[in-house]
N, C-alpha and C positions, 0 to 999 in steps of 0.2 A: 638483507631486509626481506621479510616474508611478504608474498603477494597474497591478497585476499581473493578468493573465488567469488565472482558475482553471481547472484541468483537470477536465473532467467524465469520470468513470470509469463504465463500464457496470456494470449490476447484476451481470452474470456475473463481472467483474473483482473487484468488491467481495466477492462471495460466496467467491471463491477466496482472496482475501486473508484473510478471516475464517477459512476452513477451515484454511489453512496456519498461521495464528497460534494456532489451538487445539491444534495438535500439541504433545505434551509436550516435544520436543527443539528447538522453534523459538522464537526471540526475535523481537520486532518488527523489530529491525535486520536480522536474517538474512532475514526474509520480504520486507522492503522491497528488499533487495539482489537477491533472486531475481526480484522483480517489476519491477525497474528503476526504482524510485521512491525519493525521499528519505524517510528514516525519520520525519520530522515531517509527512509528508503524510497 
């Protein structure tokens, strides 16, 4: 079975993702699309 390499995101990237997701008009899916990542990441 192949192992998947996990992506390490910087602290700054994570903080921005949280900041965006806390906005009232944003969904997790829309934030993920803006950041170029899969919504399940």
